[in-house]
C-alpha positions, 0 to 999 in steps of 0.5 A: 459905571463899575467896569470898563464899557464894552464900546468901540471908538475910532483910532488914529489909524481910522480902524475900530478900536474896541476899548475892551481890547486895550491893554490895562491898567488903562487911563481914558480921558475925555475932552471937548475939542482939538486945539483949544487951549485947555484941551491942548494943554491937557493933551501936552501934559499926558504927552510929557508923561507918556514915558512915565506912563509907559514905565508903570505899564499904563495905557492912556487914551484921549477921546473927543468927538473930533475926527480922525483927521482933525486928531492927526493934525492936533498930534502933529501940530503940538507934537503929542505922544498920547493916543487919541480916538474919535467918538464920532457917533457919541456911543463912547461918550454916552457909555461913559456919561461925559455927554451932557448939557454945558454953559458958556457965556450964558448959552447952553449947549450939548458937549463933553464933560472934561473927565478922566477914568482909571481902570485896573488890569481887570477892567474895574473902575479904580477912580474917576475924576469929573469936571477936571481942572487941567493944571497938575491933573496928568500928574495926579492920575499918574500917581493914582495909576502907579499906586495900583 
């Protein structure tokens, strides 16, 4: 993937959200599940830097396969400032190549790989972070985005 895929998720208001229509530069981060420890921390970290991303003119969108209703509860519970989108049919996670086989406690299952993608104003992929470790990640993405 060299450019932003032309895919549609469901936005927080329940309406279709075409990623190609979002303002750029654009950060799209994928996470496995709302309200789990790592995913909560990641969303809180991006939210804590929301003003810094906005000041840099960068749009941030978190994507998982959770429902719009679950996203709303997650945002409210943790006071999140970051926009979240639902990928109920899996088309967005497939297009970004983040849906795949995972292992936990010796069991294999399908799930979302924690990953982040940074696109410039022309929708060109500038950087991809795969198998993200949460601590310090939102800050590292912000620094890369500011360098555009």
